ZAPAKE-247910 format. One record per residue: x, y, z of N, C-alpha, C, O in turn; residue in one letter. Coordinates in Angstrom, 1 decimal, always signed. Layout:
BEGIN
[[X; Y; Z]; [X; Y; Z]; [X; Y; Z]; [X; Y; Z]; "a"]
...
This chain:
BEGIN
[[-30.1; -47.9; +42.8]; [-31.1; -47.3; +42.0]; [-30.8; -45.9; +41.5]; [-30.3; -45.1; +42.3]; "k"]
[[-31.2; -45.6; +40.3]; [-31.0; -44.3; +39.8]; [-32.2; -43.5; +40.1]; [-33.4; -44.0; +40.1]; "t"]
[[-32.0; -42.3; +40.5]; [-33.1; -41.4; +40.8]; [-33.6; -40.7; +39.6]; [-32.7; -40.2; +38.8]; "k"]
[[-34.8; -40.6; +39.4]; [-35.4; -39.9; +38.2]; [-35.8; -38.5; +38.7]; [-36.5; -38.3; +39.7]; "v"]
[[-35.3; -37.5; +37.9]; [-35.6; -36.2; +38.3]; [-37.0; -35.8; +37.9]; [-37.5; -36.3; +36.9]; "l"]
[[-37.5; -34.9; +38.7]; [-38.9; -34.5; +38.3]; [-38.9; -33.6; +37.1]; [-37.8; -33.2; +36.7]; "s"]
[[-40.0; -33.4; +36.6]; [-40.2; -32.5; +35.4]; [-39.7; -31.1; +35.7]; [-39.0; -30.5; +34.9]; "f"]
[[-40.0; -30.6; +36.9]; [-39.6; -29.2; +37.3]; [-38.0; -29.2; +37.4]; [-37.4; -28.2; +37.0]; "a"]
[[-37.4; -30.2; +38.0]; [-36.0; -30.2; +38.2]; [-35.3; -30.3; +36.8]; [-34.3; -29.6; +36.6]; "a"]
[[-35.8; -31.1; +35.9]; [-35.3; -31.2; +34.6]; [-35.4; -29.9; +33.8]; [-34.5; -29.4; +33.1]; "r"]
[[-36.5; -29.2; +34.0]; [-36.8; -27.9; +33.4]; [-35.8; -26.9; +33.9]; [-35.3; -26.1; +33.2]; "g"]
[[-35.6; -26.9; +35.2]; [-34.6; -26.0; +35.9]; [-33.2; -26.2; +35.4]; [-32.5; -25.2; +35.0]; "f"]
[[-32.8; -27.5; +35.3]; [-31.4; -27.7; +34.8]; [-31.3; -27.3; +33.3]; [-30.3; -26.8; +32.9]; "l"]
[[-32.4; -27.5; +32.5]; [-32.3; -27.1; +31.1]; [-32.2; -25.6; +31.0]; [-31.4; -25.1; +30.2]; "f"]
[[-33.0; -24.9; +31.8]; [-32.9; -23.4; +31.8]; [-31.6; -22.9; +32.3]; [-31.1; -22.0; +31.7]; "a"]
[[-31.0; -23.5; +33.3]; [-29.6; -23.1; +33.7]; [-28.6; -23.4; +32.6]; [-27.8; -22.5; +32.4]; "m"]
[[-28.7; -24.6; +32.0]; [-27.7; -24.8; +30.9]; [-27.9; -23.9; +29.8]; [-26.9; -23.4; +29.2]; "n"]
[[-29.1; -23.6; +29.4]; [-29.4; -22.7; +28.3]; [-28.9; -21.3; +28.7]; [-28.3; -20.6; +27.9]; "f"]
[[-29.1; -20.8; +29.9]; [-28.7; -19.5; +30.4]; [-27.1; -19.4; +30.3]; [-26.6; -18.4; +29.9]; "f"]
[[-26.5; -20.5; +30.8]; [-25.0; -20.5; +30.8]; [-24.5; -20.5; +29.4]; [-23.5; -19.8; +29.1]; "l"]
[[-25.1; -21.3; +28.5]; [-24.7; -21.3; +27.1]; [-24.9; -19.9; +26.5]; [-24.1; -19.5; +25.7]; "f"]
[[-26.1; -19.3; +26.8]; [-26.4; -18.0; +26.3]; [-25.3; -16.9; +26.7]; [-24.9; -16.1; +25.9]; "w"]
[[-24.9; -17.0; +28.0]; [-23.9; -16.1; +28.5]; [-22.6; -16.3; +27.8]; [-21.9; -15.4; +27.4]; "l"]
[[-22.2; -17.6; +27.7]; [-20.9; -17.9; +27.1]; [-20.9; -17.5; +25.6]; [-20.0; -16.9; +25.1]; "l"]
[[-22.1; -17.8; +24.9]; [-22.2; -17.4; +23.5]; [-22.1; -15.9; +23.3]; [-21.4; -15.4; +22.4]; "y"]
[[-22.7; -15.1; +24.2]; [-22.7; -13.6; +24.1]; [-21.3; -13.1; +24.4]; [-20.8; -12.2; +23.7]; "n"]
[[-20.6; -13.7; +25.3]; [-19.2; -13.3; +25.6]; [-18.3; -13.6; +24.4]; [-17.4; -12.8; +24.0]; "e"]
[[-18.5; -14.8; +23.8]; [-17.7; -15.1; +22.7]; [-18.0; -14.2; +21.5]; [-17.1; -13.7; +20.8]; "i"]
[[-19.2; -13.9; +21.3]; [-19.6; -13.1; +20.2]; [-19.1; -11.6; +20.4]; [-18.7; -11.0; +19.5]; "m"]
[[-19.2; -11.2; +21.7]; [-18.7; -9.8; +22.0]; [-17.2; -9.8; +21.7]; [-16.6; -8.8; +21.2]; "a"]
[[-16.4; -10.8; +22.1]; [-15.0; -10.9; +21.8]; [-14.7; -10.9; +20.3]; [-13.8; -10.2; +19.9]; "y"]
[[-15.5; -11.7; +19.6]; [-15.3; -11.8; +18.1]; [-15.5; -10.4; +17.5]; [-14.8; -10.0; +16.6]; "i"]
[[-16.6; -9.8; +17.9]; [-16.9; -8.5; +17.3]; [-15.9; -7.4; +17.7]; [-15.5; -6.6; +16.8]; "i"]
[[-15.4; -7.5; +18.9]; [-14.3; -6.5; +19.3]; [-13.1; -6.8; +18.5]; [-12.4; -5.8; +18.1]; "k"]
[[-12.7; -8.1; +18.3]; [-11.5; -8.4; +17.6]; [-11.6; -8.0; +16.1]; [-10.7; -7.5; +15.5]; "q"]
[[-12.9; -8.1; +15.6]; [-13.1; -7.7; +14.2]; [-12.8; -6.2; +14.1]; [-12.2; -5.7; +13.1]; "f"]
[[-13.4; -5.4; +15.0]; [-13.2; -3.9; +14.9]; [-11.7; -3.5; +15.1]; [-11.2; -2.6; +14.4]; "f"]
[[-11.0; -4.2; +16.0]; [-9.6; -4.0; +16.1]; [-8.8; -4.3; +14.8]; [-8.0; -3.6; +14.4]; "i"]
[[-9.2; -5.4; +14.2]; [-8.6; -5.9; +13.0]; [-8.9; -4.9; +11.9]; [-8.0; -4.4; +11.1]; "w"]
[[-10.2; -4.5; +11.8]; [-10.6; -3.7; +10.6]; [-10.1; -2.2; +10.7]; [-9.7; -1.6; +9.7]; "f"]
[[-10.1; -1.6; +11.9]; [-9.8; -0.2; +12.1]; [-8.3; +0.1; +12.6]; [-7.9; +1.2; +12.5]; "f"]
[[-7.6; -1.0; +13.1]; [-6.3; -0.7; +13.6]; [-5.2; -1.6; +12.8]; [-4.3; -1.0; +12.3]; "i"]
[[-5.4; -2.9; +12.8]; [-4.4; -3.8; +12.3]; [-4.2; -3.6; +10.8]; [-3.1; -3.4; +10.3]; "d"]
[[-5.3; -3.7; +10.0]; [-5.2; -3.6; +8.6]; [-4.8; -2.2; +8.1]; [-3.9; -2.2; +7.2]; "v"]
[[-5.3; -1.1; +8.6]; [-4.8; +0.2; +8.2]; [-3.3; +0.3; +8.5]; [-2.6; +0.9; +7.6]; "p"]
[[-2.8; -0.2; +9.6]; [-1.3; -0.2; +9.8]; [-0.6; -0.9; +8.7]; [+0.4; -0.4; +8.2]; "k"]
[[-1.1; -2.1; +8.3]; [-0.4; -2.9; +7.3]; [-0.5; -2.2; +5.9]; [+0.4; -2.2; +5.1]; "e"]
[[-1.7; -1.6; +5.6]; [-1.8; -0.8; +4.4]; [-0.8; +0.3; +4.3]; [-0.1; +0.5; +3.3]; "i"]
[[-0.7; +1.1; +5.4]; [+0.3; +2.2; +5.5]; [+1.7; +1.7; +5.4]; [+2.5; +2.3; +4.7]; "l"]
[[+2.0; +0.5; +6.0]; [+3.3; +0.0; +5.9]; [+3.7; -0.5; +4.5]; [+4.8; -0.2; +4.0]; "r"]
[[+2.7; -1.1; +3.8]; [+2.9; -1.6; +2.5]; [+3.0; -0.4; +1.5]; [+3.9; -0.4; +0.6]; "a"]
[[+2.2; +0.6; +1.8]; [+2.3; +1.8; +0.9]; [+3.6; +2.5; +1.1]; [+4.2; +2.9; +0.1]; "w"]
[[+4.1; +2.6; +2.3]; [+5.5; +3.2; +2.5]; [+6.6; +2.3; +1.8]; [+7.5; +2.9; +1.3]; "n"]
[[+6.4; +1.0; +1.9]; [+7.4; +0.1; +1.3]; [+7.4; +0.4; -0.2]; [+8.5; +0.4; -0.8]; "n"]
[[+6.3; +0.5; -0.9]; [+6.2; +0.8; -2.3]; [+6.9; +2.1; -2.6]; [+7.6; +2.2; -3.6]; "f"]
[[+6.5; +3.1; -1.9]; [+7.1; +4.5; -2.1]; [+8.6; +4.4; -2.0]; [+9.3; +4.9; -2.8]; "i"]
[[+9.1; +3.8; -0.9]; [+10.6; +3.8; -0.7]; [+11.3; +2.9; -1.7]; [+12.4; +3.2; -2.1]; "m"]
[[+10.6; +1.8; -2.1]; [+11.2; +0.9; -3.1]; [+11.4; +1.7; -4.4]; [+12.5; +1.6; -5.0]; "f"]
[[+10.4; +2.4; -4.9]; [+10.5; +3.0; -6.2]; [+11.4; +4.3; -6.1]; [+12.0; +4.7; -7.1]; "y"]
[[+11.5; +4.9; -5.0]; [+12.5; +6.0; -4.8]; [+13.9; +5.4; -5.0]; [+14.8; +6.0; -5.6]; "l"]
[[+14.1; +4.2; -4.4]; [+15.4; +3.6; -4.5]; [+15.6; +3.0; -5.9]; [+16.7; +3.0; -6.5]; "d"]
[[+14.5; +2.5; -6.5]; [+14.6; +1.8; -7.8]; [+15.0; +2.9; -8.9]; [+15.9; +2.6; -9.7]; "y"]
[[+14.4; +4.1; -8.8]; [+14.8; +5.1; -9.8]; [+16.0; +5.9; -9.3]; [+16.5; +6.7; -10.1]; "f"]
[[+16.4; +5.7; -8.2]; [+17.6; +6.4; -7.6]; [+17.5; +7.9; -7.8]; [+18.5; +8.6; -8.3]; "s"]
[[+16.4; +8.5; -7.4]; [+16.2; +9.9; -7.7]; [+17.2; +10.8; -6.9]; [+17.7; +11.7; -7.5]; "i"]
[[+17.5; +10.5; -5.7]; [+18.5; +11.3; -5.0]; [+19.9; +11.2; -5.6]; [+20.6; +12.2; -5.7]; "s"]
[[+20.2; +10.0; -6.0]; [+21.5; +9.8; -6.7]; [+21.6; +10.5; -8.0]; [+22.6; +11.1; -8.4]; "l"]
[[+20.5; +10.5; -8.8]; [+20.4; +11.2; -10.1]; [+20.6; +12.7; -9.9]; [+21.2; +13.4; -10.7]; "l"]
[[+20.0; +13.3; -8.8]; [+20.2; +14.7; -8.5]; [+21.7; +15.0; -8.1]; [+22.2; +16.0; -8.5]; "f"]
[[+22.3; +14.1; -7.4]; [+23.7; +14.3; -7.0]; [+24.6; +14.2; -8.1]; [+25.6; +15.0; -8.2]; "k"]
[[+24.3; +13.4; -9.1]; [+25.2; +13.2; -10.2]; [+24.6; +13.8; -11.5]; [+24.9; +13.3; -12.6]; "t"]
[[+23.9; +14.9; -11.4]; [+23.1; +15.5; -12.5]; [+24.0; +15.8; -13.7]; [+23.6; +15.5; -14.8]; "f"]
[[+25.1; +16.5; -13.5]; [+26.0; +16.9; -14.6]; [+27.2; +16.0; -14.8]; [+28.1; +16.4; -15.5]; "f"]
[[+27.2; +14.8; -14.3]; [+28.2; +13.9; -14.6]; [+28.1; +13.4; -16.0]; [+26.9; +13.4; -16.5]; "y"]
[[+29.2; +13.0; -16.6]; [+29.0; +12.4; -18.0]; [+28.2; +11.1; -17.9]; [+28.3; +10.4; -17.0]; "p"]
[[+27.5; +10.9; -19.0]; [+26.6; +9.7; -19.0]; [+27.5; +8.4; -19.1]; [+28.3; +8.3; -20.1]; "w"]
[[+27.3; +7.5; -18.2]; [+28.1; +6.3; -18.2]; [+29.6; +6.6; -18.2]; [+30.4; +5.7; -18.7]; "h"]
[[+30.0; +7.7; -17.6]; [+31.4; +8.1; -17.5]; [+32.1; +8.1; -18.9]; [+33.3; +7.9; -19.0]; "k"]
[[+31.4; +8.4; -19.9]; [+32.0; +8.6; -21.3]; [+32.6; +10.0; -21.3]; [+31.9; +11.0; -21.5]; "y"]
[[+33.9; +10.0; -21.1]; [+34.6; +11.3; -21.1]; [+36.1; +11.0; -21.5]; [+36.7; +10.0; -21.2]; "a"]
[[+36.6; +11.9; -22.3]; [+38.0; +11.8; -22.7]; [+38.9; +12.7; -21.8]; [+38.4; +13.7; -21.3]; "f"]
[[+40.1; +12.2; -21.5]; [+41.0; +13.1; -20.8]; [+41.8; +13.9; -21.8]; [+42.0; +13.6; -22.9]; "s"]
[[+42.2; +15.1; -21.3]; [+42.9; +16.0; -22.1]; [+44.3; +15.5; -22.4]; [+45.0; +14.9; -21.5]; "y"]
[[+44.8; +15.7; -23.6]; [+46.2; +15.2; -23.9]; [+47.2; +16.1; -23.3]; [+46.9; +17.3; -22.9]; "s"]
[[+48.4; +15.6; -23.2]; [+49.5; +16.4; -22.6]; [+50.1; +17.3; -23.6]; [+50.7; +18.3; -23.3]; "r"]
[[+49.9; +17.0; -24.9]; [+50.4; +17.9; -25.9]; [+49.5; +19.2; -26.0]; [+48.3; +19.1; -25.7]; "r"]
[[+50.1; +20.3; -26.3]; [+49.4; +21.5; -26.4]; [+48.9; +21.6; -27.9]; [+49.7; +22.0; -28.8]; "v"]
[[+47.7; +21.2; -28.1]; [+47.1; +21.2; -29.4]; [+45.7; +21.7; -29.2]; [+44.8; +21.1; -28.6]; "n"]
[[+45.4; +22.9; -29.8]; [+44.1; +23.5; -29.6]; [+42.9; +22.7; -30.1]; [+41.8; +22.7; -29.6]; "i"]
[[+43.2; +22.0; -31.2]; [+42.1; +21.2; -31.8]; [+41.8; +20.0; -30.9]; [+40.6; +19.6; -30.8]; "a"]
[[+42.8; +19.4; -30.3]; [+42.6; +18.2; -29.4]; [+41.8; +18.7; -28.2]; [+40.9; +18.0; -27.7]; "d"]
[[+42.2; +19.9; -27.7]; [+41.5; +20.4; -26.5]; [+40.1; +20.7; -26.8]; [+39.2; +20.4; -26.0]; "y"]
[[+39.8; +21.3; -28.0]; [+38.5; +21.7; -28.3]; [+37.6; +20.5; -28.6]; [+36.5; +20.4; -28.1]; "a"]
[[+38.2; +19.5; -29.3]; [+37.5; +18.2; -29.5]; [+37.1; +17.5; -28.2]; [+36.0; +17.0; -28.0]; "g"]
[[+38.1; +17.4; -27.3]; [+37.9; +16.8; -26.0]; [+36.8; +17.6; -25.2]; [+36.0; +17.0; -24.5]; "t"]
[[+37.0; +18.9; -25.2]; [+36.0; +19.7; -24.4]; [+34.6; +19.5; -24.9]; [+33.7; +19.3; -24.1]; "f"]
[[+34.4; +19.6; -26.3]; [+33.1; +19.5; -26.8]; [+32.5; +18.1; -26.6]; [+31.3; +17.9; -26.4]; "f"]
[[+33.4; +17.0; -26.7]; [+32.9; +15.7; -26.5]; [+32.4; +15.5; -25.0]; [+31.4; +15.0; -24.7]; "f"]
[[+33.3; +16.0; -24.1]; [+32.9; +15.9; -22.7]; [+31.7; +16.8; -22.4]; [+30.8; +16.4; -21.5]; "n"]
[[+31.5; +17.9; -23.0]; [+30.4; +18.8; -22.8]; [+29.1; +18.1; -23.3]; [+28.1; +18.1; -22.6]; "l"]
[[+29.2; +17.4; -24.5]; [+28.0; +16.7; -25.0]; [+27.7; +15.5; -24.1]; [+26.5; +15.2; -23.9]; "m"]
[[+28.7; +14.8; -23.6]; [+28.5; +13.7; -22.7]; [+27.7; +14.2; -21.5]; [+26.9; +13.5; -21.0]; "s"]
[[+28.1; +15.3; -21.0]; [+27.5; +15.9; -19.8]; [+26.0; +16.3; -20.1]; [+25.1; +16.1; -19.3]; "r"]
[[+25.8; +16.9; -21.2]; [+24.5; +17.3; -21.6]; [+23.6; +16.1; -21.8]; [+22.4; +16.1; -21.4]; "i"]
[[+24.1; +15.1; -22.5]; [+23.3; +13.9; -22.7]; [+23.0; +13.3; -21.3]; [+21.9; +12.8; -21.1]; "i"]
[[+24.0; +13.2; -20.5]; [+23.8; +12.7; -19.1]; [+22.7; +13.5; -18.4]; [+21.9; +12.9; -17.7]; "g"]
[[+22.8; +14.8; -18.4]; [+21.8; +15.6; -17.7]; [+20.4; +15.4; -18.3]; [+19.4; +15.3; -17.6]; "a"]
[[+20.3; +15.3; -19.7]; [+19.0; +15.1; -20.3]; [+18.4; +13.7; -19.9]; [+17.2; +13.7; -19.6]; "f"]
[[+19.2; +12.7; -20.0]; [+18.7; +11.4; -19.6]; [+18.4; +11.3; -18.1]; [+17.4; +10.6; -17.7]; "l"]
[[+19.1; +12.0; -17.3]; [+18.8; +12.0; -15.9]; [+17.5; +12.8; -15.6]; [+16.7; +12.4; -14.8]; "r"]
[[+17.3; +13.8; -16.4]; [+16.0; +14.6; -16.3]; [+14.8; +13.6; -16.6]; [+13.8; +13.6; -15.9]; "i"]
[[+15.0; +12.9; -17.7]; [+14.0; +11.9; -18.1]; [+13.7; +10.9; -17.0]; [+12.6; +10.5; -16.7]; "c"]
[[+14.8; +10.3; -16.5]; [+14.6; +9.3; -15.4]; [+14.0; +9.9; -14.1]; [+13.2; +9.3; -13.5]; "l"]
[[+14.4; +11.1; -13.8]; [+13.8; +11.8; -12.6]; [+12.4; +12.0; -12.8]; [+11.5; +11.8; -12.0]; "i"]
[[+12.0; +12.5; -14.0]; [+10.6; +12.8; -14.4]; [+9.8; +11.5; -14.3]; [+8.7; +11.4; -13.7]; "f"]
[[+10.3; +10.4; -14.9]; [+9.6; +9.1; -14.9]; [+9.5; +8.6; -13.5]; [+8.4; +8.1; -13.1]; "a"]
[[+10.5; +8.7; -12.7]; [+10.4; +8.3; -11.3]; [+9.4; +9.1; -10.5]; [+8.7; +8.5; -9.7]; "g"]
[[+9.4; +10.4; -10.7]; [+8.4; +11.2; -9.9]; [+7.0; +10.9; -10.4]; [+6.1; +10.9; -9.6]; "l"]
[[+6.8; +10.7; -11.7]; [+5.5; +10.4; -12.2]; [+5.0; +9.0; -11.5]; [+3.9; +8.9; -11.1]; "i"]
[[+5.9; +8.1; -11.5]; [+5.6; +6.8; -10.9]; [+5.3; +6.9; -9.4]; [+4.4; +6.3; -8.9]; "f"]
[[+6.1; +7.8; -8.7]; [+5.8; +8.0; -7.3]; [+4.4; +8.6; -7.1]; [+3.7; +8.3; -6.1]; "e"]
[[+4.1; +9.6; -8.0]; [+2.7; +10.2; -7.8]; [+1.7; +9.1; -8.0]; [+0.7; +9.1; -7.3]; "i"]
[[+1.8; +8.3; -9.0]; [+0.9; +7.2; -9.3]; [+0.8; +6.3; -8.1]; [-0.3; +5.9; -7.7]; "v"]
[[+1.9; +5.9; -7.5]; [+1.9; +5.0; -6.3]; [+1.2; +5.8; -5.1]; [+0.5; +5.1; -4.4]; "i"]
[[+1.5; +7.0; -5.0]; [+0.9; +7.8; -3.9]; [-0.6; +7.8; -4.0]; [-1.4; +7.6; -3.1]; "f"]
[[-1.1; +8.1; -5.2]; [-2.6; +8.2; -5.5]; [-3.2; +6.8; -5.3]; [-4.3; +6.7; -4.7]; "i"]
[[-2.6; +5.8; -5.8]; [-3.1; +4.4; -5.7]; [-3.2; +4.0; -4.2]; [-4.2; +3.4; -3.8]; "a"]
[[-2.1; +4.4; -3.5]; [-2.1; +4.0; -2.0]; [-3.2; +4.8; -1.3]; [-3.9; +4.2; -0.4]; "g"]
[[-3.4; +6.0; -1.6]; [-4.5; +6.8; -1.0]; [-5.9; +6.3; -1.3]; [-6.7; +6.2; -0.4]; "a"]
[[-6.1; +5.8; -2.6]; [-7.4; +5.2; -2.9]; [-7.6; +3.9; -2.2]; [-8.7; +3.7; -1.7]; "i"]
[[-6.6; +3.1; -2.1]; [-6.7; +1.8; -1.4]; [-7.0; +2.1; +0.1]; [-7.8; +1.4; +0.7]; "i"]
[[-6.2; +3.0; +0.7]; [-6.4; +3.3; +2.1]; [-7.8; +3.9; +2.4]; [-8.5; +3.4; +3.4]; "f"]
[[-8.3; +4.8; +1.7]; [-9.6; +5.4; +1.9]; [-10.7; +4.3; +1.5]; [-11.7; +4.2; +2.2]; "i"]
[[-10.4; +3.6; +0.4]; [-11.4; +2.5; +0.0]; [-11.6; +1.4; +1.1]; [-12.7; +0.9; +1.2]; "g"]
[[-10.5; +1.2; +1.9]; [-10.7; +0.2; +2.9]; [-11.7; +0.6; +3.9]; [-12.5; -0.2; +4.4]; "w"]
[[-11.8; +1.9; +4.3]; [-12.7; +2.4; +5.2]; [-14.1; +2.5; +4.6]; [-15.1; +2.5; +5.3]; "f"]
[[-14.2; +2.7; +3.3]; [-15.5; +2.8; +2.6]; [-16.1; +1.5; +2.2]; [-17.2; +1.4; +1.8]; "l"]
[[-15.3; +0.4; +2.3]; [-15.7; -0.9; +1.9]; [-17.0; -1.3; +2.6]; [-17.9; -1.9; +1.9]; "l"]
[[-17.2; -1.2; +3.9]; [-18.5; -1.6; +4.5]; [-19.7; -0.8; +4.0]; [-20.7; -1.4; +3.8]; "p"]
[[-19.5; +0.5; +3.7]; [-20.5; +1.3; +3.1]; [-20.9; +0.7; +1.8]; [-22.1; +0.6; +1.4]; "v"]
[[-19.9; +0.4; +0.9]; [-20.2; -0.2; -0.4]; [-20.9; -1.5; -0.3]; [-21.8; -1.8; -1.1]; "f"]
[[-20.5; -2.3; +0.7]; [-21.2; -3.6; +0.9]; [-22.7; -3.4; +1.2]; [-23.5; -4.1; +0.7]; "i"]
[[-22.9; -2.5; +2.2]; [-24.3; -2.3; +2.6]; [-25.1; -1.7; +1.5]; [-26.3; -2.1; +1.2]; "i"]
[[-24.6; -0.7; +0.7]; [-25.3; -0.2; -0.4]; [-25.6; -1.2; -1.5]; [-26.7; -1.3; -2.0]; "i"]
[[-24.6; -2.1; -1.7]; [-24.8; -3.2; -2.7]; [-25.9; -4.1; -2.3]; [-26.7; -4.6; -3.1]; "s"]
[[-25.9; -4.5; -1.0]; [-26.9; -5.4; -0.4]; [-28.2; -4.8; -0.6]; [-29.2; -5.5; -1.0]; "f"]
[[-28.4; -3.5; -0.2]; [-29.7; -2.9; -0.3]; [-30.1; -2.7; -1.7]; [-31.3; -2.8; -2.0]; "l"]
[[-29.2; -2.4; -2.6]; [-29.5; -2.3; -4.1]; [-30.0; -3.7; -4.6]; [-30.9; -3.7; -5.4]; "a"]
[[-29.3; -4.7; -4.2]; [-29.8; -6.1; -4.6]; [-31.1; -6.4; -4.1]; [-31.9; -7.0; -4.8]; "g"]
[[-31.4; -6.0; -2.8]; [-32.8; -6.3; -2.3]; [-33.8; -5.5; -3.1]; [-34.9; -6.0; -3.4]; "i"]
[[-33.5; -4.2; -3.4]; [-34.5; -3.4; -4.1]; [-34.7; -3.9; -5.5]; [-35.8; -3.8; -6.0]; "s"]
[[-33.7; -4.4; -6.1]; [-33.8; -5.0; -7.5]; [-34.7; -6.2; -7.4]; [-35.5; -6.5; -8.2]; "i"]
[[-34.4; -7.1; -6.4]; [-35.1; -8.3; -6.2]; [-36.6; -8.0; -6.0]; [-37.5; -8.7; -6.6]; "t"]
[[-36.9; -7.1; -5.1]; [-38.3; -6.7; -4.8]; [-38.9; -6.1; -6.0]; [-40.1; -6.3; -6.2]; "i"]
[[-38.2; -5.3; -6.8]; [-38.7; -4.7; -8.0]; [-39.1; -5.7; -9.0]; [-40.0; -5.4; -9.9]; "g"]
[[-38.5; -6.9; -9.0]; [-38.8; -7.9; -10.0]; [-40.0; -8.7; -9.7]; [-40.5; -9.4; -10.6]; "n"]
[[-40.6; -8.6; -8.5]; [-41.8; -9.3; -8.2]; [-43.0; -8.6; -8.6]; [-44.1; -9.1; -8.4]; "f"]
């Protein structure tokens, strides 16, 4: 024969199960909330900084700014004539001025590339700073938007 539990015993078992479920639920929720804050304030900012650094280093390498400074007065694309073995002042002057113009053109174009690269780096730096700061301000924007939506909704009634 199966025993039928009394009303009080069934109520006690229900209360115990409810209490255990409530404890387990609260522990799970506390863990989830803790993991959210670790993700939001530690993991994602690390990834944002890592990605920001990758962009900065990539474009420094892409524009080769350090190499452009090292080779600043080199002839552009190595366009240069060698001096002839004959002693001819006109040949020397022509070769000298061509090589000088090639170096001036090279320096001018390198200045343009360095300037473009530095402008691009500044844009990347500012964009990364906006994204990094914006990540921390995102919850504030969400709360303000939610409250603004509620006030608009209430104002329409």
